[in-house]
C-alpha positions in Angstrom: 0.5 -12.0 13.1 2.1 -12.2 16.7 4.7 -10.0 18.0 4.6 -7.7 14.9 3.3 -4.7 13.7 3.7 -1.8 11.1 5.6 1.3 12.1 4.7 4.6 10.2 7.4 6.4 8.0 6.9 9.9 6.8 7.1 10.1 3.1 7.6 6.4 2.4 6.3 2.7 3.0 5.7 1.4 6.5 8.5 -0.5 8.1 7.6 -4.0 9.5 8.6 -4.4 13.1 9.1 -8.0 14.6 9.8 -8.3 18.3 12.3 -10.7 19.6 11.0 -13.6 21.8 12.7 -12.2 24.8 10.9 -8.8 24.5 7.5 -10.2 23.6 5.9 -12.1 26.4 2.9 -9.8 27.1 -0.2 -8.5 25.5 -1.3 -4.9 25.5 -5.0 -4.3 26.8 -6.8 -1.2 25.6 -9.4 0.0 28.0 -10.9 3.4 27.8 -8.0 5.9 26.9 -5.5 3.6 28.8 -2.9 1.1 27.6 -1.9 -1.6 30.1 0.8 -4.3 29.8 -0.1 -7.8 31.0 2.3 -10.5 31.0 1.2 -13.8 29.6 4.6 -15.8 29.4 6.9 -16.7 32.4 10.0 -14.7 32.1 12.3 -17.7 32.7 10.6 -20.6 31.1 8.4 -18.8 28.4 5.8 -21.0 29.5 2.2 -19.7 29.6 1.2 -18.1 32.9 -1.9 -19.8 34.7 -5.3 -18.7 33.3 -6.1 -17.6 36.9 -3.2 -15.0 36.8 -4.3 -13.7 33.5 -7.8 -13.4 34.6 -6.8 -11.6 37.7 -4.8 -9.1 35.9 -7.6 -8.3 33.6 -9.9 -7.7 36.4 -7.1 -5.2 37.7 -7.2 -3.4 34.5 -11.0 -3.0 34.5 -10.8 -2.0 38.2 -7.9 0.5 37.7 -9.1 2.3 34.6 -10.9 5.4 35.1 -14.3 5.7 33.3 -14.1 7.6 30.1 -15.8 11.1 30.3 -16.5 13.9 27.8 -13.5 15.8 29.0 -11.1 12.8 29.0 -7.9 13.3 26.9 -8.1 11.5 23.6 -6.4 8.0 23.5 -3.1 7.6 21.7 -4.6 5.1 19.7 -6.6 7.8 17.8 -3.3 8.9 16.1 -3.2 5.8 14.1 -6.6 6.8 12.3 -4.7 9.8 10.7 -2.9 9.4 7.3 0.5 7.7 7.8 2.6 10.8 7.3 0.7 12.7 10.3 0.8 9.4 12.5 4.5 9.2 11.7 5.3 13.0 12.6 3.2 12.4 15.9 5.1 9.2 16.8 8.6 11.0 16.3 7.5 14.0 18.3 6.2 11.7 21.2 9.6 9.7 21.3 11.5 12.8 21.3 9.6 14.1 24.2 10.7 11.7 26.9 12.5 8.3 27.4 9.2 7.1 29.1 7.4 7.5 25.8 10.1 5.6 24.0 9.6 2.7 26.5 5.8 2.9 26.3 5.8 2.9 22.5 8.3 0.0 22.4 6.2 -2.1 24.9 3.1 -1.4 22.5 5.3 -2.4 19.5 6.5 -5.7 21.0 3.3 -7.0 22.5 2.2 -10.5 21.3 -1.2 -9.0 20.5 -3.6 -6.3 21.8 -6.8 -6.8 23.4 -9.7 -4.2 23.4 -12.0 -4.3 26.6 -15.2 -2.3 26.1 -16.4 -0.2 28.7 -20.0 -0.8 28.2 -21.9 -3.7 29.8 -24.8 -4.9 28.1 -25.5 -8.1 30.1 -29.0 -8.7 31.7 -27.8 -9.3 35.1 -28.7 -5.8 36.1 -32.5 -6.6 35.9 -32.9 -5.6 32.2 -35.7 -7.7 30.3 -33.7 -10.2 28.3 -36.5 -10.2 25.6 -35.9 -6.4 24.9 -34.6 -6.1 21.4 -32.5 -3.0 21.7 -29.9 -4.0 24.2 -29.5 -7.4 22.3 -29.1 -5.7 19.0 -26.6 -3.1 20.8 -24.7 -6.1 22.2 -24.3 -7.6 18.8 -23.0 -4.5 17.1 -20.6 -3.9 19.9 -19.2 -7.3 19.8 -18.1 -6.5 16.3 -16.3 -3.4 17.3 -18.5 -1.2 15.2 -21.8 -0.6 13.4 -22.7 -4.1 11.9 -24.6 -2.2 9.2 -21.3 -2.0 7.4 -21.0 -5.9 7.7 -22.7 -6.6 4.4 -20.3 -4.3 2.6 -17.5 -6.5 3.7 -18.9 -9.7 2.5 -20.5 -8.1 -0.6 -17.1 -6.7 -1.8 -15.3 -10.0 -1.0 -18.0 -11.9 -3.1 -17.9 -9.4 -5.9 -14.2 -9.5 -6.1 -14.1 -13.1 -6.3 -16.8 -13.3 -9.0 -15.1 -10.7 -11.0 -11.8 -12.6 -10.8 -13.6 -15.9 -11.9 -14.9 -13.8 -14.9 -11.5 -12.8 -15.9 -12.0 -9.2 -14.5 -9.5 -9.3 -11.8 -6.9 -6.5 -11.3 -4.2 -8.7 -12.6 -5.9 -9.0 -16.0 -6.4 -5.2 -16.1 -2.8 -4.6 -15.4 -1.7 -7.4 -18.1 -3.7 -5.5 -20.7 -2.2 -2.2 -19.7 1.3 -3.6 -20.1 0.3 -5.0 -23.4 -0.9 -1.6 -24.5 2.1 0.2 -23.5 4.4 -2.3 -25.4 2.3 -2.0 -28.4 3.2 1.6 -28.8 6.9 0.8 -29.5 10.0 2.7 -28.7 8.6 4.3 -25.4 10.2 3.1 -22.1 8.1 0.8 -20.1 6.0 2.5 -17.5 7.8 2.5 -14.2 4.7 0.6 -12.6 5.9 -2.6 -14.5 9.5 -2.4 -13.5 8.7 -2.1 -9.8 9.6 -5.2 -7.8 6.4 -5.0 -6.2 4.6 -5.6 -9.5 7.1 -8.5 -10.1 6.3 -10.2 -6.8 2.4 -9.7 -7.4 2.7 -11.1 -10.8 4.6 -14.2 -9.6 1.8 -16.4 -8.5 3.8 -19.5 -7.0 0.8 -21.2 -6.0 -2.1 -21.3 -8.7 -5.2 -23.3 -7.8 -8.3 -24.3 -9.6 -11.4 -26.2 -8.4 -14.7 -28.0 -10.1 -17.5 -26.4 -8.2 -20.2 -28.6 -9.9 -20.6 -32.2 -8.7 -18.2 -34.6 -10.8 -17.3 -38.2 -11.1 -13.8 -37.3 -12.2 -11.1 -38.9 -10.1 -8.1 -36.8 -11.3 -8.0 -33.5 -12.9 -5.0 -31.3 -13.8 -4.0 -27.5 -13.4 -0.5 -26.4 -14.4 1.8 -24.1 -12.6 1.9 -20.5 -14.1 5.4 -19.8 -12.4 8.8 -21.5 -13.1 9.1 -21.9 -9.1 5.5 -22.5 -8.4 2.9 -25.2 -8.2 -0.5 -25.9 -10.0 -3.1 -27.4 -7.7 -6.4 -28.7 -9.0 -8.8 -29.7 -6.1 -12.2 -31.0 -5.7 -14.4 -31.1 -2.5 -16.8 -34.1 -2.8 -19.2 -35.0 0.1 -16.7 -36.8 2.3 -13.5 -36.4 0.8 -10.9 -34.1 -0.6 -9.0 -34.5 -3.9 -5.8 -32.8 -4.9 -3.9 -33.1 -8.0 -0.5 -31.2 -7.9 1.9 -30.4 -10.8 5.2 -28.2 -10.9 8.3 -27.8 -13.0 11.6 -29.2 -11.9 13.3 -29.0 -9.7 10.3 -28.4 -7.6 8.6 -31.7 -6.4 5.0 -32.1 -6.5 5.2 -35.1 -4.5 7.0 -33.3 -1.5 4.3 -30.6 -1.8 1.5 -33.3 -1.6 3.2 -34.9 1.5 3.3 -31.5 3.3 -0.3 -30.8 2.2 -1.3 -34.2 3.7 0.4 -33.4 6.9 -1.3 -30.0 7.3 -4.7 -31.6 6.6 -3.8 -34.3 9.3 -3.1 -31.5 11.9 -6.5 -29.9 10.9 -8.3 -33.2 11.2 -6.7 -33.7 14.7 -7.7 -30.4 16.0 -11.3 -31.0 14.7 -11.3 -34.4 16.4 -10.0 -33.0 19.7 -12.6 -30.4 19.8 -15.4 -32.8 19.0 -16.4 -30.9 15.8 -14.8 -33.4 13.3 -17.7 -35.8 13.0 -20.3 -34.6 10.5 -18.5 -31.7 9.1 -19.2 -31.2 5.4 -17.2 -29.2 3.0 -18.6 -25.8 2.0 -17.6 -23.8 -0.8 
């Protein structure tokens, strides 16, 4: 997630770029049509810079960015909305134009992350009536970086895909049926889709999980692995506990998996306790 990005390649798949730690000590701030580099880590020790220093840098970005006007040049970021071949060609042309462009794009690619600062201020300190609905609604839409009328689509599609998968209508079942149909024809070579390494990777579910959503008094339940190198995990979420039953083929160790799982859950519990939100938290499925 951090210090990484996808670089476009014309006529092919994107390449994954992972910046080395010594080059990734900053974030890139987008303000208007401008890009700003803001240092976050000390160049010598690698320790985080003081919050006051970062805050001052952000204020400088806001103050130093000219307001966007109708005749302002389009932002470089707009190129990323094009199809990948177009973006790849534009990026290549930009880099060939000057060494400064190469350096600037490298800075953007190597950033720990990007921060987008909106130009519109919808606060009420300017005398606006805080009870007015339109500014509040606009602020909510702006906070989501877009039109929130699209939000139900995000959740609806996620829910629909989950339900389809639970009903045996996931894409993997569809591809499994197509592969069986192709094999039943006999003599014909297997379609290239099913010999592609990507299909093999997608089909190899190394972590296969299942849960019982209804209230149950079962103490143990089982769910087997579906991959020779994988794990099967059955889990339950009672009111005040978490239950996991893990299985694996040798030489994989279900015991070791459970130890690491318990350690991870302990880390999450410590974070919740430290933030004061651990007490009273209930499982939601």
